[in-house]
N, C-alpha and C positions, 0 to 999 in steps of 0.2 A: 503363338510365337512369342508374344510379349511376356507372358508368364514364364516361359522357358528361359528367356533372356535373363530375367531377374533371378530365377532360381540358380542359374549358373553363376552369374556375377556376384550375387550375395554370398554364395558358398565359397567362391574363390577369394574374395577380398574383404569379407567380414572381419572386423577387428575386435568384436566383442563389446564395443562402446555403444552408447545410445545416441551418438551424434550422427547427423546426416552426412554421409560420405559418398552417396550416389545421387545423381540428378537425371531425371528423365522427363522430357516434355513431349507429349504426343497427343494426338487427337483423341479425346475421351479415354485417357489411360492414366497410368501412374505418373505423378510428378515428382514428389520427394519420397524416398524410401529410407527408412531407418531400420535398425535391427529388430524393432518391436512395433513399428507403426508404418502404415501406408496412407498417404493422403492423395486425393484425386483432384485433378484440375484439367480444364480443356485447353489445349494448345494446338498449333498447326504442325509444328515440326516434331521430329522424333530424335531425341538425343539422349545419350547416357554420359554422365560426367562422373568420373572416378576421382575422388579427392583424397589427398593425403594417404595414399596407399603405397605399399612397396612395389617396386618394379616386378611384373609377373615373371615367373620362371618359364623356361622353354616349354615345360609340360603344361603349365597353365595357358600359355599362348596357344598351344595345340588344342587344348580343350575348348578354349573360346572360339578358335577358328573353325572348329567343326560345327559350331552353332550358327555361323553366318557364312553365306556365300561371299567370297572375295575379301574376307577379313585379313588385314595385315597388322600385326601388333608389334611395335618396336619396344625395346626395353628402355623405359624412361620412367622418371619419378612421377610426372603428372601427364596425363594424356586424355584425349577426348575421343570417344567412339561415336561416329556419326553414321546412321543407317538411312539410306535412301529408300523411301516408301515405294518408289517406282520399280527399282531393280533389286531390292533386298541386299544391296552391298553395304559393307561397313568399311570405313577407313579410320586411321588413327592420326592425330595431329596434335602438336603442342602449340601453345599460344605463341604467335610470332612476336618477337621483340623488335619494335620499330627503332632502329639505330639511327637517331637523328645526327649523331656526330659523323658517322660514316657517310651518310647522304650529303651532309653539309660539306664535307671534304671534297666530294666530287664537284659540287657547285662552286666552291672556292677556286678550284683549278680552272674551271671554265671562265670564271670572272677574271682571273689573273691573265689568261691568254687574251681575253677580249680587251682588257685595259691596255695591254702592251701594243695593241694594234690601233688605238685611238690617236687622233691627231693632237690632242691635248690631254692633260691629266685631270681626271675628275676630282672634285674636292668635297669633303664633308666637314661641317662645323657642328660641334656639340656644345650645348649649354648645360653645365652641371651645377646645380644649386644645392648647398648644404653639405653635410658630412656623412650622409647615410652610407655605411659600408657596402651594402648590396648595390646601390646605385654606382658607387665608384668602381666596384668590381665589374659591373656590366659595361660601363664605359671603357674600362681598360681592355675588355675582350673585344669590343667594337674597334678600338684603336688598333689592337694587334691585327685583327682581320683586315682592316683597311690598309695598313702598312704592308702586310704580306701580299695583298692584291695589287699594290701600286697606286692606291688611292690616297691623295693628300688628306691629312687629318688635322683639324684645328680644334683645340679644347679651350673653353672659356669657363673658368671657375668663379663661383659667387658664394658668399656666405648665405646661410639660411634666412637671414633677415634682409636680404637684398630687395629693394623696392621693385614691385612688378613692372613699373614703367621703365626701369633700367633694362630689364630683360627684353621688353618690347622694342626699345630703342636699338639695342644690339641686333635684334632680329631684322629690323628695318635696314640696318647697315649691311647685314649679310645678304638680305634680299637683293641689294643693289650691286653686289660683287659678282662679276662674271666668272671668277675662278672658283666660286663656291656653288656647287650644284645641288647639295643637300644640306638641310638644316634639321637638327634633331634636338629636342628638349628632353632630357632624361627625366622620366616620371617615376614616382610621384614627386611633386613639388612640395616643399615644407609647409608653406602657407599661402603662396601665390595661387591665383586662379589659373589652372591648367587650360581651361577653355579659352580664356582671353589671350593667354600667351600663345597658344597654338594657332588661334585665329589670325595672329599677326604674321604668320609664316606664309610666304608665297606658295599657293597650292602646288606649283610645279617643282618646288624645292622641299616639299613636305614628305621626306623619305620614310617617315614612320606611318604615313597614310592615315593620320588622325584628323586632318582638316575636313570640316563638314562638306566643303565643295568637292573634295575627292570622293567622299562617300556618295554624294549625289550623282557624280559622274559615273561611279561604279554602278549605281542603280540603273542609270540610263544606258549602260553599255558603251560609254564613251572612253577614249584613252584617258587614263588617270593613274595615280599611284595608290595601290591598295595597301592595307595594313600589312606590315612585314610579319607580324605574329600570325595573322589570318592566312597569309600566303604560306608560311611555314607549316601551319596545321594542315592546310589542304595538300601540300606536297607529301606529308606523312600519310594522309588518308589515301592519296593516289598510290603510294607505295604499298599500302595494304590491300589495294583494289577493293575498297569498301563501297558498298551500295546500300540503299534503303533509307529508312527513317533516322534522322539525326536528332539528338537531344543535346542542347547547349546549356550548361549550368554556369551562368555568369551574369554580369550586368548587361542590360540591353545595349549599351554603348559598345562593349567588347564584341557582343554577338552580331551586331548589325552587318559588318562586312562578311562575316562567316555565312550568315543566312543567304546573302546575295551569291557568294561564290559556290555554296552548296547547291543553290537553285540552278545555277549555270550548268552544274554537272547532273542535274535531274534528281537531286535528293531533296526531299521535303525536310523541314526542320521546325523545332519548337524550342523556345527559350524558357527555361525554368529557373526560378529563384531558389536558392539553397534553403530558404525558410518555408517553401511551399509544402503544405501537408500532403500533397500528392506526388512529391518528388520521387519517392521510391517506385511508385507505380509507373510513372512516366519514364524513368531511367531504365526500368526492366524491360520496356518495350522498344528501346532504341537499338538500332543496328550499329549506329555510330554514336558514341558518348564522348562529349567534349566538356571538360571541367576546368574552370578558371575562377577559383574562389579564394584561394589563399588560406585554406584551412587544411592543415596536414592530415592525411588519412581519412578525409571526409567521405569518400566513396568506398564502400565495402563490397565484398564479393556478392552478398545477397541483394545488392542494388543494381547488378549488371546482368543483362540478358546473355545467356550462354552463346559464345561465339562472336560477341560484339567486338567492334574495334574501339578501344578506349584511348583517348588522347588527353594526357595530363599536362595542362598548361601551368598549373600552380607550382611555385617554387618558394619554400619557406626555409629560412636558416634556423635550425634548432640545435640543441646541445649535442645531438647525435649526427649532425651534418645536414645537408640539404634534403628536404622532404617534399614530395608532391602532394596534391590534393587526393590522390588515389592511394588506398591501402594496398600496395603492390602484392604483398604476400597472399592476401585473400582474393584479389581480383585476377591475378595472373593465371591461376588454374581454371578460371571460368571464361576469360576473354579469348577471342580468336586472335587478337593482336593488341599490343599495348606499348605505350611509350614509357621508357624509364625516366627517372629523375635522380640525378642529372643525366644528360646525354640524349634527351629526346627533343622536346620543342625548343629548348634554349639554343642549341647550336644552329637549328634551322632558322630561328628568328634572325640571328646574326647573318646567316648566309643570304636570306631573302632581303635583308637591309642592303647588302652589297648589290643585289639584283636591282633594288629600287634606286640606288644611287646611279647606276648605269641607265636605268629608264628615265630618271630625271635629267640626266645628261643629254640623252637623245631628245626628249621633249623640249628642252630649252634651246637646243640647236635648231629645232624645227620651228620654234615659235617666232 
């Protein structure tokens, strides 16, 4: 049956080039198929990936469908054929685009309704140091989201040379204010120590979830405020209904809350550095791939397991606009689900910040 599959598929979609445009991973069978070369590899699943081919004609759809029981082929530019070993059925699916903007909009509406019902107005204070355009953009987006939700927003601007002690003193002042329920220091800081500055924040007001006490409480399963970025990532993973092994390509600090949250959902995870010589091997075995490195286009299609859920946290401003850490053009045909940049993790981070402000509000009222 396997040989017949490939004779049909190669005949229908062969483009005359020497590049790999089909992918099959199966137990003791063909893995990559080129027009002139076949390589073997052991895998557990059985999948055929047709890359960069024209949408099949109705006649071609009929020819393929006669080879597999239950095959349904839609006319699309990129598609995945998946065959179940158990029942010999084949289905067709495109990579799901995880629309963080749309999901965030739904969360914003719920937050707005909740804020309107509170006995007092929640408040967020943001410390913005320096003149980095990206930081100013992110703070303006947070301000807009807070104002639309009915959350009071206060912004404190400082030059890049502001002494660290001044920031810490302002945080102590904000810690004592009952009308401020969340404190956020926009990172990265120009030269000041982010660790020391964040440590000055009352953990109950640490709406970014970066305070070490919040991380420790998260580990112990106690009420706390988790990282807004990590919560946004987990919402997108839930949206994709992803399960299995996760690979996080980031710093250990960024990965720490994600490891805990993934474990709560029954998913094992491993943290890999971008410089690791085994990066490609580890990323290709991951069912869930999370990348936050700040290197545009770092993850390519040949580094991704077919059907994996890919979460791109990276955002870098380039001459061509915002770019993520994932090379979308090569990864999207391989992945089962993928977040775009922009419009993926970014909007969800802002949405979960609003969620954290309300959680901080509740925790402080109960304290």
